[in-house]
PDB file of the backbone (N, CA, C, O) and the ligand in Angstrom, with CONECT records:
HET     ZN  A 101       1
ATOM      1  N   MET A   1     143.531  53.213  30.910  1.00  0.00           N
ATOM      2  CA  MET A   1     142.369  52.833  30.278  1.00  0.00           C
ATOM      3  C   MET A   1     141.619  51.768  31.185  1.00  0.00           C
ATOM      4  O   MET A   1     142.312  50.794  31.477  1.00  0.00           O
ATOM      5  N   LYS A   2     140.468  51.780  31.628  1.00  0.00           N
ATOM      6  CA  LYS A   2     139.946  50.854  32.390  1.00  0.00           C
ATOM      7  C   LYS A   2     139.030  49.722  31.617  1.00  0.00           C
ATOM      8  O   LYS A   2     138.190  50.169  30.837  1.00  0.00           O
ATOM      9  N   ILE A   3     139.104  48.595  31.738  1.00  0.00           N
ATOM     10  CA  ILE A   3     138.555  47.602  30.825  1.00  0.00           C
ATOM     11  C   ILE A   3     137.332  47.083  31.624  1.00  0.00           C
ATOM     12  O   ILE A   3     137.491  46.548  32.721  1.00  0.00           O
ATOM     13  N   SER A   4     136.204  47.235  31.104  1.00  0.00           N
ATOM     14  CA  SER A   4     135.115  46.644  31.969  1.00  0.00           C
ATOM     15  C   SER A   4     134.632  45.564  31.423  1.00  0.00           C
ATOM     16  O   SER A   4     135.189  45.144  30.409  1.00  0.00           O
ATOM     17  N   GLU A   5     133.454  44.844  31.979  1.00  0.00           N
ATOM     18  CA  GLU A   5     133.045  43.701  31.204  1.00  0.00           C
ATOM     19  C   GLU A   5     131.942  44.191  30.045  1.00  0.00           C
ATOM     20  O   GLU A   5     131.277  43.384  29.395  1.00  0.00           O
ATOM     21  N   LYS A   6     131.870  45.363  29.919  1.00  0.00           N
ATOM     22  CA  LYS A   6     131.174  45.911  28.790  1.00  0.00           C
ATOM     23  C   LYS A   6     131.786  45.592  27.463  1.00  0.00           C
ATOM     24  O   LYS A   6     131.098  45.553  26.444  1.00  0.00           O
ATOM     25  N   ASN A   7     133.036  45.371  27.466  1.00  0.00           N
ATOM     26  CA  ASN A   7     133.952  45.266  26.381  1.00  0.00           C
ATOM     27  C   ASN A   7     133.574  44.217  25.842  1.00  0.00           C
ATOM     28  O   ASN A   7     134.047  43.218  26.383  1.00  0.00           O
ATOM     29  N   ILE A   8     132.833  44.001  24.893  1.00  0.00           N
ATOM     30  CA  ILE A   8     132.898  42.550  24.317  1.00  0.00           C
ATOM     31  C   ILE A   8     132.918  42.981  22.627  1.00  0.00           C
ATOM     32  O   ILE A   8     132.562  44.053  22.139  1.00  0.00           O
ATOM     33  N   CYS A   9     133.433  41.824  21.959  1.00  0.00           N
ATOM     34  CA  CYS A   9     133.751  41.968  20.831  1.00  0.00           C
ATOM     35  C   CYS A   9     132.394  42.264  19.851  1.00  0.00           C
ATOM     36  O   CYS A   9     131.396  41.555  19.983  1.00  0.00           O
ATOM     37  N   GLN A  10     132.428  43.147  19.055  1.00  0.00           N
ATOM     38  CA  GLN A  10     131.360  43.707  18.422  1.00  0.00           C
ATOM     39  C   GLN A  10     131.192  42.961  16.940  1.00  0.00           C
ATOM     40  O   GLN A  10     130.548  43.421  15.998  1.00  0.00           O
ATOM     41  N   SER A  11     131.827  41.864  16.954  1.00  0.00           N
ATOM     42  CA  SER A  11     131.851  40.906  15.887  1.00  0.00           C
ATOM     43  C   SER A  11     131.327  39.550  16.312  1.00  0.00           C
ATOM     44  O   SER A  11     130.309  39.102  15.784  1.00  0.00           O
ATOM     45  N   CYS A  12     131.957  38.907  17.210  1.00  0.00           N
ATOM     46  CA  CYS A  12     131.738  37.636  17.815  1.00  0.00           C
ATOM     47  C   CYS A  12     131.108  37.587  19.483  1.00  0.00           C
ATOM     48  O   CYS A  12     130.765  36.571  20.088  1.00  0.00           O
ATOM     49  N   GLY A  13     131.085  38.895  19.949  1.00  0.00           N
ATOM     50  CA  GLY A  13     130.558  38.934  21.392  1.00  0.00           C
ATOM     51  C   GLY A  13     131.501  38.245  22.380  1.00  0.00           C
ATOM     52  O   GLY A  13     131.100  37.893  23.489  1.00  0.00           O
ATOM     53  N   MET A  14     132.566  38.084  22.030  1.00  0.00           N
ATOM     54  CA  MET A  14     133.596  37.370  23.055  1.00  0.00           C
ATOM     55  C   MET A  14     133.819  38.516  23.997  1.00  0.00           C
ATOM     56  O   MET A  14     133.933  39.646  23.523  1.00  0.00           O
ATOM     57  N   PRO A  15     133.904  38.283  25.541  1.00  0.00           N
ATOM     58  CA  PRO A  15     134.171  39.299  26.401  1.00  0.00           C
ATOM     59  C   PRO A  15     135.844  39.452  26.248  1.00  0.00           C
ATOM     60  O   PRO A  15     136.596  38.497  26.052  1.00  0.00           O
ATOM     61  N   MET A  16     136.220  40.715  26.365  1.00  0.00           N
ATOM     62  CA  MET A  16     137.611  41.189  26.339  1.00  0.00           C
ATOM     63  C   MET A  16     137.967  41.444  27.613  1.00  0.00           C
ATOM     64  O   MET A  16     137.315  42.319  28.183  1.00  0.00           O
ATOM     65  N   LYS A  17     139.000  40.804  28.326  1.00  0.00           N
ATOM     66  CA  LYS A  17     139.373  41.370  29.692  1.00  0.00           C
ATOM     67  C   LYS A  17     140.974  41.828  29.575  1.00  0.00           C
ATOM     68  O   LYS A  17     141.400  42.641  30.395  1.00  0.00           O
ATOM     69  N   ASN A  18     141.752  41.354  28.659  1.00  0.00           N
ATOM     70  CA  ASN A  18     143.308  41.679  28.719  1.00  0.00           C
ATOM     71  C   ASN A  18     143.465  42.432  27.522  1.00  0.00           C
ATOM     72  O   ASN A  18     142.646  42.331  26.609  1.00  0.00           O
ATOM     73  N   MET A  19     144.342  43.092  27.468  1.00  0.00           N
ATOM     74  CA  MET A  19     144.704  44.164  26.309  1.00  0.00           C
ATOM     75  C   MET A  19     145.030  43.077  25.200  1.00  0.00           C
ATOM     76  O   MET A  19     144.722  43.351  24.040  1.00  0.00           O
ATOM     77  N   THR A  20     145.538  42.053  25.439  1.00  0.00           N
ATOM     78  CA  THR A  20     145.862  41.279  24.319  1.00  0.00           C
ATOM     79  C   THR A  20     144.698  40.508  23.559  1.00  0.00           C
ATOM     80  O   THR A  20     144.874  39.851  22.532  1.00  0.00           O
ATOM     81  N   ASP A  21     143.439  40.689  24.233  1.00  0.00           N
ATOM     82  CA  ASP A  21     142.460  40.071  23.736  1.00  0.00           C
ATOM     83  C   ASP A  21     141.891  41.300  22.578  1.00  0.00           C
ATOM     84  O   ASP A  21     141.057  40.970  21.735  1.00  0.00           O
ATOM     85  N   PHE A  22     142.302  42.393  22.622  1.00  0.00           N
ATOM     86  CA  PHE A  22     141.778  43.435  21.769  1.00  0.00           C
ATOM     87  C   PHE A  22     142.341  43.246  20.306  1.00  0.00           C
ATOM     88  O   PHE A  22     143.349  42.590  20.043  1.00  0.00           O
ATOM     89  N   ALA A  23     141.586  43.881  19.429  1.00  0.00           N
ATOM     90  CA  ALA A  23     142.142  43.800  18.077  1.00  0.00           C
ATOM     91  C   ALA A  23     143.164  45.033  17.790  1.00  0.00           C
ATOM     92  O   ALA A  23     143.481  45.873  18.632  1.00  0.00           O
ATOM     93  N   THR A  24     143.574  44.988  16.580  1.00  0.00           N
ATOM     94  CA  THR A  24     144.719  46.047  16.331  1.00  0.00           C
ATOM     95  C   THR A  24     144.277  46.779  15.222  1.00  0.00           C
ATOM     96  O   THR A  24     143.679  46.134  14.360  1.00  0.00           O
ATOM     97  N   ASP A  25     144.463  48.196  15.018  1.00  0.00           N
ATOM     98  CA  ASP A  25     144.270  48.690  13.557  1.00  0.00           C
ATOM     99  C   ASP A  25     145.619  48.764  12.874  1.00  0.00           C
ATOM    100  O   ASP A  25     146.682  48.290  13.275  1.00  0.00           O
ATOM    101  N   SER A  26     145.372  49.456  11.755  1.00  0.00           N
ATOM    102  CA  SER A  26     146.477  49.293  10.780  1.00  0.00           C
ATOM    103  C   SER A  26     147.662  49.773  11.253  1.00  0.00           C
ATOM    104  O   SER A  26     148.736  49.269  10.923  1.00  0.00           O
ATOM    105  N   ASP A  27     147.535  51.029  12.259  1.00  0.00           N
ATOM    106  CA  ASP A  27     148.793  51.477  12.505  1.00  0.00           C
ATOM    107  C   ASP A  27     149.129  51.127  14.079  1.00  0.00           C
ATOM    108  O   ASP A  27     149.600  51.914  14.901  1.00  0.00           O
ATOM    109  N   GLY A  28     148.775  49.772  14.291  1.00  0.00           N
ATOM    110  CA  GLY A  28     149.328  49.120  15.378  1.00  0.00           C
ATOM    111  C   GLY A  28     148.618  49.589  16.955  1.00  0.00           C
ATOM    112  O   GLY A  28     148.973  49.110  18.032  1.00  0.00           O
ATOM    113  N   SER A  29     147.483  50.694  16.755  1.00  0.00           N
ATOM    114  CA  SER A  29     147.122  51.040  17.958  1.00  0.00           C
ATOM    115  C   SER A  29     145.856  49.924  18.202  1.00  0.00           C
ATOM    116  O   SER A  29     145.389  49.189  17.332  1.00  0.00           O
ATOM    117  N   ILE A  30     145.427  50.002  19.636  1.00  0.00           N
ATOM    118  CA  ILE A  30     144.348  48.936  19.939  1.00  0.00           C
ATOM    119  C   ILE A  30     143.117  49.413  19.467  1.00  0.00           C
ATOM    120  O   ILE A  30     142.927  50.623  19.349  1.00  0.00           O
ATOM    121  N   ASN A  31     142.241  48.559  19.178  1.00  0.00           N
ATOM    122  CA  ASN A  31     140.838  48.586  18.625  1.00  0.00           C
ATOM    123  C   ASN A  31     139.786  48.137  19.925  1.00  0.00           C
ATOM    124  O   ASN A  31     139.567  46.949  20.158  1.00  0.00           O
ATOM    125  N   THR A  32     139.417  48.797  20.406  1.00  0.00           N
ATOM    126  CA  THR A  32     138.627  48.375  21.700  1.00  0.00           C
ATOM    127  C   THR A  32     137.178  47.803  21.120  1.00  0.00           C
ATOM    128  O   THR A  32     136.370  47.459  21.983  1.00  0.00           O
ATOM    129  N   GLU A  33     136.797  47.678  19.776  1.00  0.00           N
ATOM    130  CA  GLU A  33     135.523  47.286  19.418  1.00  0.00           C
ATOM    131  C   GLU A  33     135.388  45.857  18.998  1.00  0.00           C
ATOM    132  O   GLU A  33     134.286  45.310  18.949  1.00  0.00           O
ATOM    133  N   TYR A  34     136.602  45.200  18.668  1.00  0.00           N
ATOM    134  CA  TYR A  34     136.823  43.919  18.070  1.00  0.00           C
ATOM    135  C   TYR A  34     137.710  43.325  19.071  1.00  0.00           C
ATOM    136  O   TYR A  34     138.402  43.989  19.843  1.00  0.00           O
ATOM    137  N   CYS A  35     137.653  41.794  19.018  1.00  0.00           N
ATOM    138  CA  CYS A  35     138.825  41.106  19.636  1.00  0.00           C
ATOM    139  C   CYS A  35     139.728  40.694  18.633  1.00  0.00           C
ATOM    140  O   CYS A  35     139.345  40.801  17.468  1.00  0.00           O
ATOM    141  N   HIS A  36     140.986  40.191  18.887  1.00  0.00           N
ATOM    142  CA  HIS A  36     142.073  39.872  17.918  1.00  0.00           C
ATOM    143  C   HIS A  36     141.811  38.951  17.026  1.00  0.00           C
ATOM    144  O   HIS A  36     142.367  38.938  15.928  1.00  0.00           O
ATOM    145  N   TYR A  37     140.936  38.080  17.400  1.00  0.00           N
ATOM    146  CA  TYR A  37     140.487  36.930  16.444  1.00  0.00           C
ATOM    147  C   TYR A  37     139.720  37.339  15.279  1.00  0.00           C
ATOM    148  O   TYR A  37     139.748  36.727  14.211  1.00  0.00           O
ATOM    149  N   CYS A  38     139.018  38.411  15.509  1.00  0.00           N
ATOM    150  CA  CYS A  38     138.209  38.833  14.663  1.00  0.00           C
ATOM    151  C   CYS A  38     138.667  39.854  13.696  1.00  0.00           C
ATOM    152  O   CYS A  38     138.270  39.840  12.531  1.00  0.00           O
ATOM    153  N   PHE A  39     139.490  40.736  14.148  1.00  0.00           N
ATOM    154  CA  PHE A  39     139.943  41.692  13.507  1.00  0.00           C
ATOM    155  C   PHE A  39     141.521  42.159  13.869  1.00  0.00           C
ATOM    156  O   PHE A  39     141.889  42.365  15.026  1.00  0.00           O
ATOM    157  N   GLU A  40     142.335  42.282  12.770  1.00  0.00           N
ATOM    158  CA  GLU A  40     143.760  42.383  13.109  1.00  0.00           C
ATOM    159  C   GLU A  40     144.327  43.536  12.087  1.00  0.00           C
ATOM    160  O   GLU A  40     143.878  43.488  10.942  1.00  0.00           O
ATOM    161  N   ASP A  41     144.979  44.246  12.302  1.00  0.00           N
ATOM    162  CA  ASP A  41     145.902  45.154  11.445  1.00  0.00           C
ATOM    163  C   ASP A  41     144.971  46.017  10.715  1.00  0.00           C
ATOM    164  O   ASP A  41     145.208  46.361   9.557  1.00  0.00           O
ATOM    165  N   GLY A  42     143.959  46.366  11.326  1.00  0.00           N
ATOM    166  CA  GLY A  42     142.658  47.229  10.506  1.00  0.00           C
ATOM    167  C   GLY A  42     141.828  46.513   9.721  1.00  0.00           C
ATOM    168  O   GLY A  42     141.077  47.208   9.036  1.00  0.00           O
ATOM    169  N   GLU A  43     141.701  45.112   9.578  1.00  0.00           N
ATOM    170  CA  GLU A  43     140.948  44.438   8.725  1.00  0.00           C
ATOM    171  C   GLU A  43     140.243  43.253   9.407  1.00  0.00           C
ATOM    172  O   GLU A  43     140.898  42.677  10.276  1.00  0.00           O
ATOM    173  N   PHE A  44     138.976  42.796   9.136  1.00  0.00           N
ATOM    174  CA  PHE A  44     138.355  41.607   9.561  1.00  0.00           C
ATOM    175  C   PHE A  44     139.238  40.445   9.105  1.00  0.00           C
ATOM    176  O   PHE A  44     139.629  40.385   7.939  1.00  0.00           O
ATOM    177  N   THR A  45     139.551  39.533  10.006  1.00  0.00           N
ATOM    178  CA  THR A  45     140.364  38.409   9.458  1.00  0.00           C
ATOM    179  C   THR A  45     139.322  37.316   8.583  1.00  0.00           C
ATOM    180  O   THR A  45     139.701  36.424   7.824  1.00  0.00           O
ATOM    181  N   ASP A  46     138.004  37.650   8.910  1.00  0.00           N
ATOM    182  CA  ASP A  46     137.093  36.603   8.373  1.00  0.00           C
ATOM    183  C   ASP A  46     136.234  37.491   7.373  1.00  0.00           C
ATOM    184  O   ASP A  46     135.037  37.241   7.234  1.00  0.00           O
ATOM    185  N   ARG A  47     136.860  38.554   6.658  1.00  0.00           N
ATOM    186  CA  ARG A  47     135.947  39.292   5.726  1.00  0.00           C
ATOM    187  C   ARG A  47     134.931  38.830   4.908  1.00  0.00           C
ATOM    188  O   ARG A  47     135.258  37.809   4.302  1.00  0.00           O
ATOM    189  N   GLY A  48     133.904  39.196   4.699  1.00  0.00           N
ATOM    190  CA  GLY A  48     133.186  38.564   3.768  1.00  0.00           C
ATOM    191  C   GLY A  48     132.158  37.346   4.372  1.00  0.00           C
ATOM    192  O   GLY A  48     131.245  36.880   3.690  1.00  0.00           O
ATOM    193  N   ILE A  49     132.398  36.994   5.487  1.00  0.00           N
ATOM    194  CA  ILE A  49     131.650  36.092   6.206  1.00  0.00           C
ATOM    195  C   ILE A  49     130.236  36.566   6.509  1.00  0.00           C
ATOM    196  O   ILE A  49     130.134  37.773   6.730  1.00  0.00           O
ATOM    197  N   SER A  50     129.075  35.799   6.562  1.00  0.00           N
ATOM    198  CA  SER A  50     127.799  36.049   6.962  1.00  0.00           C
ATOM    199  C   SER A  50     127.541  35.876   8.222  1.00  0.00           C
ATOM    200  O   SER A  50     128.128  35.072   8.947  1.00  0.00           O
ATOM    201  N   LEU A  51     126.527  36.721   8.598  1.00  0.00           N
ATOM    202  CA  LEU A  51     125.977  36.415  10.204  1.00  0.00           C
ATOM    203  C   LEU A  51     125.788  34.929  10.408  1.00  0.00           C
ATOM    204  O   LEU A  51     126.216  34.408  11.438  1.00  0.00           O
ATOM    205  N   GLU A  52     125.208  34.266   9.540  1.00  0.00           N
ATOM    206  CA  GLU A  52     124.977  32.850   9.730  1.00  0.00           C
ATOM    207  C   GLU A  52     126.324  31.798   9.789  1.00  0.00           C
ATOM    208  O   GLU A  52     126.418  30.768  10.456  1.00  0.00           O
ATOM    209  N   GLU A  53     127.105  32.265   9.080  1.00  0.00           N
ATOM    210  CA  GLU A  53     128.519  31.475   8.966  1.00  0.00           C
ATOM    211  C   GLU A  53     129.249  31.840  10.251  1.00  0.00           C
ATOM    212  O   GLU A  53     129.856  30.970  10.875  1.00  0.00           O
ATOM    213  N   LYS A  54     129.203  33.141  10.673  1.00  0.00           N
ATOM    214  CA  LYS A  54     129.832  33.566  12.049  1.00  0.00           C
ATOM    215  C   LYS A  54     129.052  32.889  13.202  1.00  0.00           C
ATOM    216  O   LYS A  54     129.668  32.443  14.170  1.00  0.00           O
ATOM    217  N   MET A  55     127.980  32.824  13.130  1.00  0.00           N
ATOM    218  CA  MET A  55     127.210  32.015  14.407  1.00  0.00           C
ATOM    219  C   MET A  55     127.610  30.519  14.357  1.00  0.00           C
ATOM    220  O   MET A  55     128.012  29.952  15.373  1.00  0.00           O
ATOM    221  N   ALA A  56     127.500  29.895  13.189  1.00  0.00           N
ATOM    222  CA  ALA A  56     128.035  28.612  13.039  1.00  0.00           C
ATOM    223  C   ALA A  56     129.409  28.244  13.599  1.00  0.00           C
ATOM    224  O   ALA A  56     129.736  27.209  14.180  1.00  0.00           O
ATOM    225  N   ARG A  57     130.177  29.374  13.281  1.00  0.00           N
ATOM    226  CA  ARG A  57     131.662  29.247  13.578  1.00  0.00           C
ATOM    227  C   ARG A  57     131.719  29.417  15.334  1.00  0.00           C
ATOM    228  O   ARG A  57     132.334  28.613  16.034  1.00  0.00           O
ATOM    229  N   ASN A  58     131.121  30.359  15.776  1.00  0.00           N
ATOM    230  CA  ASN A  58     131.028  30.614  17.214  1.00  0.00           C
ATOM    231  C   ASN A  58     130.624  29.207  17.953  1.00  0.00           C
ATOM    232  O   ASN A  58     131.370  28.628  18.743  1.00  0.00           O
ATOM    233  N   ILE A  59     129.353  28.763  17.579  1.00  0.00           N
ATOM    234  CA  ILE A  59     128.939  27.593  18.204  1.00  0.00           C
ATOM    235  C   ILE A  59     130.028  26.629  18.262  1.00  0.00           C
ATOM    236  O   ILE A  59     130.301  26.096  19.338  1.00  0.00           O
ATOM    237  N   GLN A  60     130.654  26.366  17.232  1.00  0.00           N
ATOM    238  CA  GLN A  60     131.718  25.411  17.257  1.00  0.00           C
ATOM    239  C   GLN A  60     132.779  25.452  17.927  1.00  0.00           C
ATOM    240  O   GLN A  60     133.369  24.429  18.274  1.00  0.00           O
ATOM    241  N   ILE A  61     133.233  26.821  18.248  1.00  0.00           N
ATOM    242  CA  ILE A  61     134.115  27.275  19.164  1.00  0.00           C
ATOM    243  C   ILE A  61     133.655  26.987  20.719  1.00  0.00           C
ATOM    244  O   ILE A  61     134.337  26.356  21.528  1.00  0.00           O
ATOM    245  N   ALA A  62     132.458  27.531  20.962  1.00  0.00           N
ATOM    246  CA  ALA A  62     132.010  27.228  22.276  1.00  0.00           C
ATOM    247  C   ALA A  62     131.885  25.685  22.534  1.00  0.00           C
ATOM    248  O   ALA A  62     132.159  25.170  23.618  1.00  0.00           O
ATOM    249  N   GLU A  63     131.499  25.086  21.572  1.00  0.00           N
ATOM    250  CA  GLU A  63     131.312  23.630  21.866  1.00  0.00           C
ATOM    251  C   GLU A  63     132.822  22.917  22.498  1.00  0.00           C
ATOM    252  O   GLU A  63     132.989  22.175  23.465  1.00  0.00           O
ATOM    253  N   LYS A  64     133.729  23.445  21.586  1.00  0.00           N
ATOM    254  CA  LYS A  64     134.906  23.176  21.864  1.00  0.00           C
ATOM    255  C   LYS A  64     135.630  23.378  23.316  1.00  0.00           C
ATOM    256  O   LYS A  64     136.554  22.728  23.805  1.00  0.00           O
ATOM    257  N   LEU A  65     134.918  24.478  23.837  1.00  0.00           N
ATOM    258  CA  LEU A  65     135.274  24.945  25.067  1.00  0.00           C
ATOM    259  C   LEU A  65     134.428  24.275  26.267  1.00  0.00           C
ATOM    260  O   LEU A  65     134.484  24.543  27.467  1.00  0.00           O
ATOM    261  N   GLY A  66     133.744  23.462  25.692  1.00  0.00           N
ATOM    262  CA  GLY A  66     132.811  22.563  26.691  1.00  0.00           C
ATOM    263  C   GLY A  66     131.266  23.038  26.901  1.00  0.00           C
ATOM    264  O   GLY A  66     130.492  22.571  27.736  1.00  0.00           O
ATOM    265  N   MET A  67     130.983  24.088  25.941  1.00  0.00           N
ATOM    266  CA  MET A  67     129.469  24.495  26.189  1.00  0.00           C
ATOM    267  C   MET A  67     128.590  23.372  25.343  1.00  0.00           C
ATOM    268  O   MET A  67     129.095  22.730  24.423  1.00  0.00           O
ATOM    269  N   SER A  68     127.325  23.225  25.731  1.00  0.00           N
ATOM    270  CA  SER A  68     126.353  22.365  25.114  1.00  0.00           C
ATOM    271  C   SER A  68     126.140  22.982  23.812  1.00  0.00           C
ATOM    272  O   SER A  68     126.340  24.185  23.649  1.00  0.00           O
ATOM    273  N   LYS A  69     125.723  22.172  22.827  1.00  0.00           N
ATOM    274  CA  LYS A  69     125.377  22.857  21.595  1.00  0.00           C
ATOM    275  C   LYS A  69     124.273  23.804  21.592  1.00  0.00           C
ATOM    276  O   LYS A  69     124.289  24.848  20.940  1.00  0.00           O
ATOM    277  N   ALA A  70     123.169  23.361  22.446  1.00  0.00           N
ATOM    278  CA  ALA A  70     122.057  24.028  22.596  1.00  0.00           C
ATOM    279  C   ALA A  70     122.293  25.669  23.225  1.00  0.00           C
ATOM    280  O   ALA A  70     121.898  26.737  22.758  1.00  0.00           O
ATOM    281  N   THR A  71     123.081  25.386  24.442  1.00  0.00           N
ATOM    282  CA  THR A  71     123.327  26.719  24.807  1.00  0.00           C
ATOM    283  C   THR A  71     124.311  27.708  24.083  1.00  0.00           C
ATOM    284  O   THR A  71     124.383  28.933  24.173  1.00  0.00           O
ATOM    285  N   ALA A  72     124.987  26.893  23.401  1.00  0.00           N
ATOM    286  CA  ALA A  72     126.116  27.781  22.497  1.00  0.00           C
ATOM    287  C   ALA A  72     125.230  28.354  21.262  1.00  0.00           C
ATOM    288  O   ALA A  72     125.610  29.406  20.750  1.00  0.00           O
ATOM    289  N   SER A  73     124.173  27.771  20.807  1.00  0.00           N
ATOM    290  CA  SER A  73     123.520  28.046  19.760  1.00  0.00           C
ATOM    291  C   SER A  73     122.462  29.302  20.300  1.00  0.00           C
ATOM    292  O   SER A  73     122.171  30.256  19.579  1.00  0.00           O
ATOM    293  N   LYS A  74     122.012  29.143  21.525  1.00  0.00           N
ATOM    294  CA  LYS A  74     121.064  30.030  21.933  1.00  0.00           C
ATOM    295  C   LYS A  74     121.971  31.599  22.092  1.00  0.00           C
ATOM    296  O   LYS A  74     121.610  32.704  21.688  1.00  0.00           O
ATOM    297  N   LEU A  75     123.178  31.247  22.784  1.00  0.00           N
ATOM    298  CA  LEU A  75     123.922  32.492  22.963  1.00  0.00           C
ATOM    299  C   LEU A  75     124.254  33.287  21.729  1.00  0.00           C
ATOM    300  O   LEU A  75     124.161  34.515  21.751  1.00  0.00           O
ATOM    301  N   ALA A  76     124.650  32.611  20.619  1.00  0.00           N
ATOM    302  CA  ALA A  76     125.044  33.188  19.431  1.00  0.00           C
ATOM    303  C   ALA A  76     123.838  33.783  18.895  1.00  0.00           C
ATOM    304  O   ALA A  76     123.937  34.912  18.413  1.00  0.00           O
ATOM    305  N   ARG A  77     122.792  33.240  18.903  1.00  0.00           N
ATOM    306  CA  ARG A  77     121.682  33.744  18.167  1.00  0.00           C
ATOM    307  C   ARG A  77     121.148  34.980  19.095  1.00  0.00           C
ATOM    308  O   ARG A  77     120.568  35.895  18.511  1.00  0.00           O
ATOM    309  N   ASN A  78     121.297  35.044  20.349  1.00  0.00           N
ATOM    310  CA  ASN A  78     120.944  36.315  20.985  1.00  0.00           C
ATOM    311  C   ASN A  78     121.680  37.226  21.038  1.00  0.00           C
ATOM    312  O   ASN A  78     121.242  38.351  21.281  1.00  0.00           O
ATOM    313  N   THR A  79     123.065  36.983  20.816  1.00  0.00           N
ATOM    314  CA  THR A  79     124.182  38.016  21.011  1.00  0.00           C
ATOM    315  C   THR A  79     124.412  38.451  19.602  1.00  0.00           C
ATOM    316  O   THR A  79     124.089  39.608  19.332  1.00  0.00           O
ATOM    317  N   LEU A  80     124.930  37.689  18.642  1.00  0.00           N
ATOM    318  CA  LEU A  80     125.511  38.455  17.351  1.00  0.00           C
ATOM    319  C   LEU A  80     124.826  39.119  16.555  1.00  0.00           C
ATOM    320  O   LEU A  80     125.471  39.888  15.842  1.00  0.00           O
ATOM    321  N   PRO A  81     123.389  39.087  16.380  1.00  0.00           N
ATOM    322  CA  PRO A  81     122.678  40.060  15.746  1.00  0.00           C
ATOM    323  C   PRO A  81     122.583  41.142  16.230  1.00  0.00           C
ATOM    324  O   PRO A  81     122.324  42.034  15.422  1.00  0.00           O
ATOM    325  N   LYS A  82     122.718  41.497  17.498  1.00  0.00           N
ATOM    326  CA  LYS A  82     122.911  42.926  18.084  1.00  0.00           C
ATOM    327  C   LYS A  82     124.142  43.498  18.030  1.00  0.00           C
ATOM    328  O   LYS A  82     124.268  44.702  18.252  1.00  0.00           O
ATOM    329  N   LEU A  83     125.135  42.750  17.747  1.00  0.00           N
ATOM    330  CA  LEU A  83     126.492  43.416  17.419  1.00  0.00           C
ATOM    331  C   LEU A  83     126.551  44.347  16.496  1.00  0.00           C
ATOM    332  O   LEU A  83     125.709  44.308  15.598  1.00  0.00           O
ATOM    333  N   ARG A  84     127.527  45.365  16.504  1.00  0.00           N
ATOM    334  CA  ARG A  84     127.696  46.483  15.433  1.00  0.00           C
ATOM    335  C   ARG A  84     128.067  45.985  14.084  1.00  0.00           C
ATOM    336  O   ARG A  84     127.634  46.485  13.045  1.00  0.00           O
ATOM    337  N   ARG A  85     128.792  45.094  14.134  1.00  0.00           N
ATOM    338  CA  ARG A  85     129.233  44.642  12.663  1.00  0.00           C
ATOM    339  C   ARG A  85     128.013  44.093  12.196  1.00  0.00           C
ATOM    340  O   ARG A  85     127.877  44.496  11.041  1.00  0.00           O
ATOM    341  N   TRP A  86     126.963  43.301  12.551  1.00  0.00           N
ATOM    342  CA  TRP A  86     126.071  42.552  11.990  1.00  0.00           C
ATOM    343  C   TRP A  86     124.791  43.375  11.591  1.00  0.00           C
ATOM    344  O   TRP A  86     124.046  43.180  10.631  1.00  0.00           O
ATOM    345  N   ARG A  87     124.715  44.390  12.615  1.00  0.00           N
ATOM    346  CA  ARG A  87     123.707  45.362  12.322  1.00  0.00           C
ATOM    347  C   ARG A  87     123.729  45.927  11.078  1.00  0.00           C
ATOM    348  O   ARG A  87     122.771  45.854  10.309  1.00  0.00           O
ATOM    349  N   LYS A  88     124.964  46.598  10.775  1.00  0.00           N
ATOM    350  CA  LYS A  88     125.230  47.224   9.553  1.00  0.00           C
ATOM    351  C   LYS A  88     125.097  46.295   8.315  1.00  0.00           C
ATOM    352  O   LYS A  88     124.247  46.557   7.464  1.00  0.00           O
ATOM    353  N   SER A  89     125.904  45.229   8.191  1.00  0.00           N
ATOM    354  CA  SER A  89     125.712  44.191   7.112  1.00  0.00           C
ATOM    355  C   SER A  89     124.262  43.742   6.903  1.00  0.00           C
ATOM    356  O   SER A  89     123.879  43.487   5.762  1.00  0.00           O
ATOM    357  N   ASN A  90     123.387  43.628   8.020  1.00  0.00           N
ATOM    358  CA  ASN A  90     122.168  43.024   7.719  1.00  0.00           C
ATOM    359  C   ASN A  90     121.346  44.072   7.087  1.00  0.00           C
ATOM    360  O   ASN A  90     120.354  43.690   6.466  1.00  0.00           O
ATOM    361  N   LYS A  91     121.595  45.298   7.145  1.00  0.00           N
ATOM    362  CA  LYS A  91     120.985  46.457   6.535  1.00  0.00           C
ATOM    363  C   LYS A  91     121.438  46.499   5.079  1.00  0.00           C
ATOM    364  O   LYS A  91     120.625  46.928   4.260  1.00  0.00           O
ATOM    365  N   ALA A  92     122.578  46.125   4.683  1.00  0.00           N
ATOM    366  CA  ALA A  92     123.236  46.308   3.494  1.00  0.00           C
ATOM    367  C   ALA A  92     122.652  45.208   2.615  1.00  0.00           C
ATOM    368  O   ALA A  92     122.197  45.369   1.483  1.00  0.00           O
ATOM    369  N   LYS A  93     122.730  44.087   3.288  1.00  0.00           N
ATOM    370  CA  LYS A  93     122.178  42.919   2.437  1.00  0.00           C
ATOM    371  C   LYS A  93     120.605  42.967   2.222  1.00  0.00           C
ATOM    372  O   LYS A  93     120.216  42.202   1.340  1.00  0.00           O
ATOM    373  N   GLN A  94     119.704  43.659   2.806  1.00  0.00           N
ATOM    374  CA  GLN A  94     118.458  44.048   2.506  1.00  0.00           C
ATOM    375  C   GLN A  94     118.397  44.943   1.617  1.00  0.00           C
ATOM    376  O   GLN A  94     117.369  44.797   0.956  1.00  0.00           O
ATOM    377  N   GLU A  95     119.124  45.959   1.224  1.00  0.00           N
ATOM    378  CA  GLU A  95     118.871  46.875   0.383  1.00  0.00           C
ATOM    379  C   GLU A  95     119.559  46.276  -1.007  1.00  0.00           C
ATOM    380  O   GLU A  95     119.295  46.821  -2.079  1.00  0.00           O
ATOM    381  N   LYS A  96     120.360  45.252  -0.951  1.00  0.00           N
ATOM    382  CA  LYS A  96     120.932  44.664  -2.200  1.00  0.00           C
ATOM    383  C   LYS A  96     119.489  43.909  -2.860  1.00  0.00           C
ATOM    384  O   LYS A  96     119.328  43.935  -4.080  1.00  0.00           O
ATOM    385  N   LYS A  97     118.698  43.393  -2.163  1.00  0.00           N
ATOM    386  CA  LYS A  97     117.877  42.419  -2.662  1.00  0.00           C
ATOM    387  C   LYS A  97     116.646  43.183  -3.240  1.00  0.00           C
ATOM    388  O   LYS A  97     115.723  42.559  -3.765  1.00  0.00           O
TER     389      LYS A  97
HETATM  390 ZN    ZN A 101     135.517  38.796  17.873  1.00  0.00          ZN2+
END
């Protein structure tokens, strides 16, 4: 399997380059859609989190890695809403209201 830079986590936008970056399904197989921070053993590790909360969390992590808050915040807002996990949940949220 070839891993390209297109492999970004569809939950947090993290680029995944190594096999160990990927999530695992409940049967132990590799799930290339998400990173192992977000998704493990077939479930989201932060199930029920909202997009806003996820963005705030991402910004915190990026800041710890040395990114400025402004850059981290821009990156999160540009990336996360486009990811598969959030496009789906956004729609569900709107229908509920
Ligand atoms: Zn992730």
